[in-house]
C-alpha positions in Angstrom: -68.3 190.2 -45.6 -70.0 192.8 -43.9 -68.9 191.5 -40.9 -65.2 192.6 -41.3 -66.8 196.8 -41.6 -68.6 196.1 -38.0 -65.3 194.7 -36.7 -63.8 197.8 -37.6 -66.2 200.4 -36.4 -66.4 197.8 -32.7 -62.5 198.2 -33.0 -62.5 202.0 -33.5 -64.9 201.8 -30.4 -62.2 200.1 -28.2 -59.5 202.4 -29.3 -61.7 205.6 -28.5 -62.3 203.9 -24.5 -58.7 203.6 -24.2 -58.4 207.0 -25.2 -61.6 208.0 -23.2 -60.1 206.3 -20.5 -56.5 207.0 -20.1 -57.6 210.8 -20.6 -60.2 210.7 -18.1 -57.0 210.8 -15.7 -56.0 214.4 -16.6 -59.6 215.7 -15.9 -60.2 217.3 -12.5 -61.2 214.7 -9.6 -64.8 215.5 -10.2 -65.1 214.0 -13.5 -62.4 211.9 -13.4 -64.0 209.0 -12.0 -67.2 208.9 -14.5 -64.7 209.8 -17.7 -62.4 206.8 -16.7 -65.7 204.4 -15.8 -66.8 205.7 -19.4 -64.0 205.2 -21.2 -63.4 201.7 -20.1 -67.0 200.8 -20.4 -66.4 201.5 -24.3 -63.9 199.2 -24.2 -65.6 196.4 -22.8 -68.5 197.0 -25.3 -66.1 197.4 -27.7 -64.7 194.1 -27.2 -68.0 192.4 -26.3 -69.3 193.5 -30.0 -65.8 193.2 -32.0 -65.9 188.8 -30.0 -69.6 188.6 -30.8 -69.1 189.7 -34.5 -66.4 187.1 -34.8 -68.4 184.1 -33.1 -71.0 185.2 -35.6 -69.1 185.2 -38.8 -67.3 182.0 -37.7 -70.7 180.4 -37.1 -72.1 181.7 -40.1 -69.4 180.2 -42.4 -69.5 176.9 -40.4 -73.0 176.5 -41.1 -73.6 177.4 -44.8 -70.1 175.7 -45.7 -72.7 172.1 -44.9 -73.7 173.0 -48.3 -71.1 174.3 -50.0 -70.3 173.1 -53.6 -67.1 171.1 -54.4 -64.7 170.8 -56.7 -61.1 169.3 -57.5 -58.4 171.8 -56.2 -54.7 171.7 -56.8 -51.9 172.8 -54.1 -49.6 175.0 -54.9 -47.8 176.3 -52.0 -47.3 174.7 -48.1 -45.2 174.8 -45.6 -45.6 174.9 -41.9 -44.2 177.8 -40.4 -43.9 179.3 -36.3 -46.4 181.9 -35.7 -45.3 185.4 -34.6 -41.2 183.7 -34.3 -39.2 186.4 -33.2 -35.3 185.7 -33.0 -34.9 186.5 -29.3 -38.6 184.4 -28.1 -36.9 181.3 -28.2 -40.0 179.6 -26.5 -42.4 180.1 -29.2 -40.5 177.0 -30.7 -41.1 175.2 -27.3 -45.0 175.9 -27.4 -46.3 174.5 -30.8 -46.7 177.9 -32.0 -46.6 176.8 -35.3 -49.6 177.2 -38.0 -49.7 175.7 -41.4 -50.1 178.0 -44.6 -51.5 176.3 -47.6 -52.0 178.1 -51.2 -54.5 176.1 -53.4 -56.1 176.7 -57.0 -59.3 175.8 -58.3 -61.8 176.4 -61.1 -65.5 177.6 -60.6 -67.5 178.3 -64.3 -64.2 178.6 -66.1 -62.7 180.9 -63.7 -59.8 180.0 -61.2 -59.3 181.0 -57.7 -57.1 180.9 -55.0 -57.5 180.1 -51.7 -55.5 179.8 -48.4 -57.9 178.8 -45.8 -56.9 175.0 -44.9 -59.6 174.2 -42.0 -62.5 175.8 -40.4 -61.3 174.7 -37.2 -57.9 174.0 -36.2 -55.0 171.7 -37.3 -51.6 170.4 -35.9 -50.5 169.8 -32.5 -47.1 167.1 -32.8 -44.7 167.4 -34.8 -46.5 163.8 -36.3 -49.6 165.8 -37.4 -47.1 168.6 -39.4 -45.5 165.9 -41.6 -48.7 164.7 -42.2 -50.2 167.9 -43.0 -47.3 168.7 -45.1 -47.6 165.1 -47.2 -51.3 165.5 -47.7 -50.5 169.0 -49.3 -47.4 168.9 -50.6 -47.6 171.3 -54.1 -48.7 169.3 -57.2 -51.6 167.4 -54.7 -55.1 167.6 -56.5 -57.3 167.8 -53.4 -61.4 168.9 -52.7 -61.9 172.5 -52.5 -65.4 173.4 -50.7 -66.4 176.8 -52.1 -69.3 179.1 -51.4 -71.1 179.0 -55.2 -72.4 182.3 -54.0 -69.0 183.7 -53.5 -65.9 181.3 -54.4 -63.4 183.5 -53.0 -64.8 182.0 -49.6 -63.3 178.4 -50.0 -61.8 175.9 -47.4 -60.1 172.1 -47.6 -61.3 170.1 -44.8 -64.8 171.2 -43.6 -64.6 170.6 -39.7 -66.6 172.5 -36.8 -65.2 176.2 -36.4 -63.6 177.0 -32.7 -66.5 180.1 -33.2 -67.4 179.1 -30.0 -64.0 181.0 -28.3 -65.4 184.0 -29.3 -68.8 183.4 -27.6 -67.3 182.7 -24.5 -65.4 186.3 -24.9 -68.4 187.8 -25.6 -70.1 186.4 -22.1 -67.2 187.9 -20.0 -66.5 190.9 -21.8 -70.7 191.6 -21.5 -70.3 190.7 -18.0 -67.8 193.2 -17.4 -69.7 195.7 -19.1 -72.8 195.3 -17.0 -70.8 195.5 -13.9 -69.8 198.9 -15.5 -72.8 200.2 -16.1 -74.5 199.1 -12.9 -71.3 200.7 -10.7 -71.9 203.9 -12.7 -75.9 203.9 -12.2 -76.0 203.1 -8.5 -74.1 206.0 -7.2 -76.5 208.1 -9.4 -79.9 206.3 -8.2 -78.6 205.9 -4.5 -78.8 210.1 -4.4 
């Protein structure tokens, strides 16, 4: 999982970009604009690298999972819960902000592993689909578990396509803004 290490670095770049951009407003006018632009550039480059890493990570798992081993497993716990539910946000329920949480166990080479990933893509939708998930993955149910033979801690119950393409689109957007900012910084210098 080297991707997580790199994502941490990229998030640090994002935070650094925000700090430099905000700090630039307190500098003398001569260097203020370039400092703020440099901070914003760091922010967008960090966002580009982070979303690219997330896309590549999802793509890697999606492609590798096609060759993963399958074994029997058992559902330990499952439930439908609200995403980011806070009592003062009554709209979170109305918007379908739900997720299906599952915990399952499976054995590989006489060692027991636990998994929490239901699918590579999204699941759910209307209340009927949530009920079907609760019925299919109720505690005690036997399931097929797809796991990475090189790292059985990577596992999934449903091998569907990933939504990693969203990260690719975000990467393209952040790359475009990074390019525009760099062009804006370089153009005034080359005109002199």
